[in-house]
C-alpha positions as CSV (number, residue, x, y, z in Angstrom):
1,M,15.4,-2.5,3.8
2,A,15.2,-3.4,7.5
3,S,14.4,-6.2,9.9
4,V,11.3,-6.1,12.2
5,K,11.4,-7.4,15.7
6,L,8.4,-7.8,18.1
7,E,9.2,-8.4,21.8
8,A,6.2,-9.6,23.9
9,V,3.9,-7.4,21.9
10,R,0.3,-7.3,23.3
11,K,-2.9,-5.6,22.3
12,V,-5.6,-5.2,24.9
13,Y,-9.0,-3.5,24.3
14,G,-11.3,-1.9,26.9
15,D,-10.6,0.0,30.1
16,S,-10.6,-3.2,32.2
17,G,-8.2,-4.9,29.8
18,A,-10.5,-7.9,29.7
19,Q,-10.4,-8.3,25.9
20,V,-6.9,-9.4,24.9
21,A,-6.6,-9.5,21.1
22,V,-2.9,-10.4,20.9
23,H,-1.0,-12.2,23.6
24,G,2.7,-11.4,23.8
25,V,3.9,-12.0,20.3
26,D,7.7,-12.6,19.9
27,L,8.8,-12.5,16.3
28,E,11.9,-11.4,14.4
29,V,11.6,-10.9,10.6
30,R,15.0,-10.8,9.0
31,D,16.0,-8.1,6.5
32,G,14.7,-9.2,3.1
33,E,12.5,-12.0,4.4
34,F,8.9,-12.7,3.4
35,V,6.9,-13.7,6.5
36,V,3.2,-14.6,6.4
37,L,0.9,-14.3,9.3
38,V,-1.9,-16.8,9.0
39,G,-4.9,-18.1,11.0
40,P,-8.7,-18.1,11.2
41,S,-10.8,-14.9,11.6
42,G,-10.2,-13.2,14.9
43,C,-6.9,-14.8,15.6
44,G,-5.0,-11.4,15.8
45,K,-3.1,-11.4,12.6
46,S,-4.4,-8.1,11.2
47,T,-4.2,-6.5,14.6
48,T,-0.5,-7.5,14.8
49,L,0.1,-6.1,11.3
50,R,-1.6,-2.8,12.2
51,M,0.5,-2.5,15.3
52,I,3.6,-2.8,13.1
53,A,2.2,-0.1,10.8
54,G,1.3,2.1,13.8
55,L,-2.4,2.1,13.0
56,E,-3.0,0.4,16.4
57,S,-1.3,1.3,19.6
58,I,0.8,-1.3,21.4
59,S,-0.5,-2.1,24.9
60,S,2.8,-3.5,26.1
61,G,6.0,-4.9,24.6
62,K,8.5,-3.4,22.2
63,L,8.5,-3.1,18.4
64,W,11.7,-2.4,16.4
65,I,12.1,-1.6,12.8
66,G,15.7,-1.9,11.9
67,D,17.6,-0.6,15.0
68,R,14.9,1.9,15.9
69,L,12.3,1.4,18.7
70,V,9.1,2.6,17.0
71,N,6.4,2.1,19.7
72,D,5.7,5.9,19.9
73,V,6.7,6.7,16.3
74,S,3.8,7.9,14.0
75,P,2.8,5.7,11.0
76,K,4.1,8.2,8.5
77,D,7.6,8.3,10.2
78,R,8.0,4.5,10.3
79,D,9.2,4.2,6.7
80,I,6.7,1.4,5.9
81,A,4.2,1.0,3.1
82,M,0.9,-0.9,3.5
83,V,-1.3,-2.6,0.9
84,F,-4.9,-3.1,2.1
85,Q,-7.6,-5.5,1.1
86,S,-9.4,-2.5,-0.3
87,Y,-7.6,-0.9,-3.2
88,A,-8.3,2.6,-1.9
89,L,-7.5,4.3,-5.2
90,Y,-8.6,7.8,-5.9
91,P,-11.3,7.4,-8.5
92,H,-10.8,10.8,-10.2
93,M,-7.0,10.3,-10.6
94,T,-5.2,8.3,-13.3
95,V,-3.0,5.3,-12.5
96,F,0.1,7.5,-12.7
97,E,-1.4,10.2,-10.4
98,N,-2.5,7.6,-7.9
99,M,1.0,6.1,-7.8
100,A,2.7,9.5,-7.7
101,F,0.4,11.1,-5.1
102,A,2.5,10.3,-1.9
103,L,5.7,11.4,-3.7
104,K,4.2,14.7,-4.6
105,L,3.2,15.2,-1.0
106,K,6.9,14.8,-0.2
107,K,7.7,17.4,-2.8
108,L,10.2,15.2,-4.7
109,P,11.4,16.5,-8.0
110,A,9.1,15.8,-10.9
111,A,11.8,13.8,-12.8
112,E,12.4,11.5,-9.8
113,I,8.6,11.0,-9.4
114,D,8.3,10.1,-13.1
115,G,11.2,7.7,-12.9
116,R,10.0,5.9,-9.8
117,V,6.4,5.5,-11.1
118,R,7.5,4.2,-14.5
119,Q,10.0,1.8,-13.0
120,A,7.3,0.4,-10.7
121,A,4.8,0.2,-13.6
122,E,7.4,-1.8,-15.6
123,I,7.9,-4.3,-12.7
124,L,4.2,-4.8,-12.3
125,D,3.4,-4.8,-16.1
126,I,0.9,-1.8,-15.9
127,G,2.9,0.6,-18.0
128,A,0.2,0.6,-20.7
129,V,-2.6,1.7,-18.3
130,L,-0.9,4.7,-16.6
131,D,-3.3,7.1,-18.3
132,R,-6.4,5.2,-17.3
133,T,-8.6,5.8,-14.2
134,P,-9.4,3.0,-11.7
135,K,-12.9,2.3,-13.2
136,Q,-11.2,1.4,-16.5
137,L,-9.1,-1.3,-14.9
138,S,-9.8,-5.0,-14.0
139,G,-9.6,-6.1,-10.3
140,G,-6.1,-7.5,-10.8
141,Q,-4.9,-4.3,-12.4
142,R,-6.3,-2.2,-9.5
143,Q,-4.5,-4.4,-7.0
144,R,-1.2,-4.0,-8.9
145,V,-1.7,-0.2,-8.9
146,A,-2.1,-0.4,-5.1
147,V,1.1,-2.4,-4.9
148,G,2.8,0.0,-7.2
149,R,1.8,2.9,-5.0
150,A,3.7,1.1,-2.2
151,I,6.8,0.3,-4.3
152,V,7.4,3.9,-5.4
153,R,7.8,5.0,-1.8
154,Q,10.8,2.7,-1.5
155,P,10.0,1.9,2.1
156,Q,12.1,-0.3,4.5
157,V,9.2,-2.7,5.0
158,F,6.1,-3.7,3.0
159,L,3.0,-4.7,4.8
160,F,0.1,-6.6,3.1
161,D,-3.3,-7.0,4.8
162,E,-5.2,-9.7,2.9
163,P,-4.6,-8.0,-0.5
164,L,-6.1,-10.7,-2.6
165,S,-9.4,-11.3,-0.9
166,N,-11.4,-9.3,-3.4
167,L,-10.0,-11.2,-6.4
168,D,-11.5,-14.3,-8.0
169,A,-9.7,-17.6,-7.7
170,K,-7.8,-17.4,-11.0
171,L,-6.6,-13.8,-10.3
172,R,-5.6,-14.7,-6.8
173,V,-3.3,-17.4,-8.1
174,Q,-1.8,-15.0,-10.7
175,T,-1.4,-12.1,-8.3
176,R,0.3,-14.1,-5.6
177,R,2.8,-15.3,-8.1
178,E,3.4,-11.7,-9.0
179,I,3.9,-10.6,-5.4
180,S,6.4,-13.5,-4.9
181,K,8.3,-12.4,-8.0
182,L,8.2,-8.8,-6.8
183,H,9.8,-10.0,-3.5
184,R,12.6,-11.7,-5.3
185,Q,13.2,-8.6,-7.6
186,L,13.3,-6.1,-4.8
187,G,14.8,-8.2,-2.0
188,A,12.4,-6.4,0.3
189,T,11.3,-7.2,3.8
190,M,7.6,-8.2,3.5
191,I,5.0,-9.1,6.1
192,Y,1.8,-10.6,4.6
193,V,-1.5,-11.4,6.4
194,T,-3.9,-13.9,5.0
195,H,-6.5,-16.5,6.3
196,D,-5.8,-18.7,3.2
197,Q,-3.3,-21.4,4.1
198,V,-2.5,-22.1,0.4
199,E,-1.4,-18.5,0.0
200,A,0.8,-18.8,3.1
201,M,2.4,-22.1,2.0
202,T,3.2,-20.9,-1.5
203,M,4.5,-17.4,-0.7
204,G,6.2,-17.3,2.7
205,D,9.9,-17.9,3.6
206,R,8.5,-18.5,7.1
207,I,4.9,-18.7,8.4
208,V,3.5,-17.5,11.7
209,V,0.4,-19.5,12.7
210,L,-1.8,-17.7,15.1
211,D,-4.9,-18.8,17.0
212,K,-6.9,-16.7,19.6
213,G,-4.2,-14.1,19.7
214,R,-1.4,-16.5,20.4
215,V,1.5,-17.7,18.2
216,Q,1.2,-21.5,17.7
217,Q,4.2,-22.1,15.6
218,I,6.8,-20.1,13.5
219,D,8.5,-22.2,10.9
220,T,9.1,-22.9,7.2
221,P,6.2,-24.1,5.1
222,L,7.5,-27.7,4.9
223,N,8.3,-27.9,8.6
224,L,4.8,-26.7,9.5
225,Y,3.3,-29.3,7.2
226,N,5.5,-32.2,8.2
227,H,6.2,-31.4,11.8
228,P,3.3,-29.4,13.4
229,V,3.7,-28.7,17.1
230,N,0.1,-29.3,18.0
231,R,-3.3,-30.4,16.7
232,F,-4.4,-26.9,15.7
233,V,-1.4,-26.3,13.4
234,A,-1.8,-29.8,11.9
235,G,-5.5,-29.3,11.2
236,F,-5.1,-25.7,9.8
237,I,-2.2,-26.4,7.4
238,G,-3.1,-28.7,4.5
239,S,-6.0,-29.1,2.2
240,P,-8.0,-31.3,2.6
241,A,-7.4,-31.1,6.3
242,M,-5.6,-33.7,8.3
243,N,-7.8,-36.6,9.6
244,F,-8.0,-36.9,13.4
245,I,-9.1,-40.1,15.2
246,E,-9.3,-40.4,18.9
247,G,-8.2,-43.6,20.6
248,E,-5.6,-45.2,22.8
249,V,-2.2,-46.9,22.7
250,V,-2.4,-50.7,23.5
251,V,0.8,-52.5,24.3
252,S,0.9,-56.3,24.0
253,G,4.3,-57.8,24.7
254,A,6.8,-56.2,22.4
255,S,4.3,-54.7,20.0
256,S,2.1,-51.6,20.2
257,R,-1.0,-50.6,18.4
258,F,-3.2,-47.6,18.1
259,V,-6.9,-48.6,18.6
260,G,-9.5,-46.0,17.6
261,R,-12.7,-45.5,19.7
262,G,-15.2,-48.2,18.8
263,G,-12.4,-50.6,17.8
264,A,-13.0,-50.4,14.1
265,L,-9.5,-49.0,13.5
266,S,-6.5,-50.8,14.8
267,L,-3.1,-49.9,13.5
268,P,0.3,-51.4,14.4
269,L,2.9,-48.8,15.4
270,S,6.3,-48.5,13.9
271,D,9.3,-48.8,16.3
272,G,9.7,-45.0,16.2
273,H,6.1,-44.3,17.1
274,A,6.1,-47.0,19.7
275,H,9.1,-45.4,21.3
276,N,7.6,-42.0,21.3
277,L,4.3,-43.3,22.8
278,A,6.0,-45.5,25.4
279,S,4.8,-43.1,28.1
280,H,1.2,-43.3,26.9
281,P,0.1,-46.9,27.2
282,G,-3.6,-47.1,27.9
283,R,-3.9,-43.3,27.7
284,A,-6.1,-41.5,25.3
285,V,-4.3,-39.9,22.3
286,T,-5.3,-38.5,18.9
287,L,-4.0,-40.0,15.7
288,G,-3.5,-37.6,12.8
289,V,-3.0,-38.7,9.3
290,R,-3.0,-36.6,6.1
291,P,-5.4,-37.6,3.3
292,E,-2.5,-38.2,0.9
293,D,-1.0,-40.8,3.3
294,V,-4.1,-43.0,3.1
295,Y,-4.3,-45.5,0.2
296,V,-6.7,-48.0,-1.2
297,A,-5.3,-51.3,0.1
298,S,-5.8,-53.0,-3.3
299,G,-4.3,-50.2,-5.3
300,P,-0.8,-48.7,-5.6
301,R,0.9,-47.8,-2.3
302,P,4.4,-47.4,-0.8
303,V,5.9,-50.3,1.2
304,T,5.5,-48.3,4.4
305,A,1.7,-48.2,3.9
306,S,1.3,-51.6,5.6
307,A,-1.3,-50.8,8.3
308,E,-4.8,-51.6,7.0
309,A,-8.4,-51.0,8.2
310,T,-11.8,-51.5,6.6
311,L,-14.3,-48.7,6.7
312,R,-17.6,-47.9,4.9
313,L,-17.2,-45.7,1.9
314,E,-19.6,-42.7,2.2
315,A,-18.7,-40.6,-0.9
316,V,-16.4,-40.5,-3.9
317,E,-15.2,-37.2,-5.4
318,P,-13.4,-37.6,-8.8
319,M,-11.2,-34.6,-9.4
320,G,-9.5,-35.7,-12.6
321,N,-5.9,-36.1,-11.5
322,E,-7.0,-37.5,-8.1
323,I,-9.9,-39.0,-6.2
324,F,-11.2,-37.9,-2.7
325,L,-12.6,-40.8,-0.8
326,H,-14.7,-40.1,2.3
327,A,-15.1,-43.1,4.6
328,K,-16.6,-43.7,8.0
329,G,-15.8,-46.0,10.9
330,S,-17.8,-46.6,14.1
331,D,-16.7,-43.4,15.7
332,H,-14.8,-41.4,13.1
333,E,-14.7,-40.1,9.6
334,L,-11.7,-40.1,7.2
335,T,-10.7,-38.6,3.9
336,A,-8.3,-40.3,1.5
337,R,-6.6,-38.5,-1.4
338,V,-5.7,-41.2,-3.9
339,V,-4.6,-41.5,-7.6
340,P,-7.3,-42.4,-10.1
341,Q,-8.2,-46.2,-9.8
342,P,-11.2,-48.5,-9.4
343,V,-12.9,-47.9,-6.1
344,P,-16.0,-49.5,-4.5
345,E,-19.4,-47.8,-4.8
346,P,-20.5,-45.5,-1.9
347,G,-22.1,-47.6,0.8
348,Q,-19.7,-50.5,0.3
349,P,-16.8,-51.4,2.6
350,V,-13.3,-50.2,1.5
351,A,-10.0,-51.4,2.8
352,L,-7.6,-48.5,3.4
353,A,-3.9,-48.6,4.1
354,F,-2.0,-46.1,6.2
355,D,1.6,-45.0,5.8
356,A,2.9,-46.1,9.2
357,E,5.9,-43.7,8.8
358,K,3.8,-40.6,8.4
359,L,1.4,-40.8,11.2
360,H,1.1,-38.0,13.8
361,F,0.1,-38.3,17.4
362,F,-1.2,-35.6,19.8
363,D,-2.0,-35.5,23.4
364,L,-5.8,-35.6,23.7
365,E,-6.0,-33.0,26.4
366,S,-3.4,-30.4,25.5
367,G,-3.3,-31.1,21.7
368,T,0.6,-31.0,21.8
369,A,2.4,-33.2,19.3
370,I,3.9,-36.4,20.9
371,G,7.5,-37.1,19.8
372,R,7.7,-34.3,17.3
373,R,11.0,-34.5,15.4
């Protein structure tokens, strides 16, 4: 296996260079690491992956696989294997023949081909379908064959371009577990592209969040979730998404409060937040709070959930093991994720409590996190 290093890698389309798809990505994927590129459509994640694969040329910057500079190396000579969103299996070939095809082109001995294919099939639990054609397989089995075709090549780096998009929800959950298990078994270097932040959070050792061709943050899943560097990352990572409320910091004597626009929401700040926001008195900021850090004031809550506000309950969504509450203030909407408990009827006021230790604050203009730890 090998590491992958990108140094200021850019991708520009058009003769004039006006369309910049990727703006100077700096990333080092360690040997044996599982790194996920995530972001909305058009953010440059697949373009970045295709540059690593050699399917897109690099406009500027340097790309290393292991200790080799590969900017001008053809895809077939980069010693990588790529799994696409489309299975791209040969319909007239059996599973065995599909998995063995690239090895036959390399003119490997038949015994070695047979051994590699059967070993990969055992890892992926498709040994029983080696004699079937793709049309006789389920979607999950076809995707495993596509992964198996990559495994048998024994590449230095595995690249995955949204491989689960064509699967239904249940199969996506099952297959992402299988890919994570495969990573542990092989100890392989893997780079995985997805627009699904749940896939990213559950699979990656580290996650690269991109937006509009720029890297926003590279971090572990928990650090991304707990310490986002800006409002974009905070809103993209997490489901339901983080609540955002615009307002200002009001200082009165020794105490500080966040007051939302319209004045319906007024929360006292902890000493830590007051210190971080000391340079922002009277300035507009954005409060961010995750739905699971909002509680019904009359229900169970941690001692740190001491800041309260009353809003109008708009909708209640019972999910069985939890309830989503959608409430509205004078100039903002808010979602709370609470344990099952009695709640008011929609249209009635509801008192909500906020965990003062888990609030996030962002500069209103730049979106940068204030006082990120």
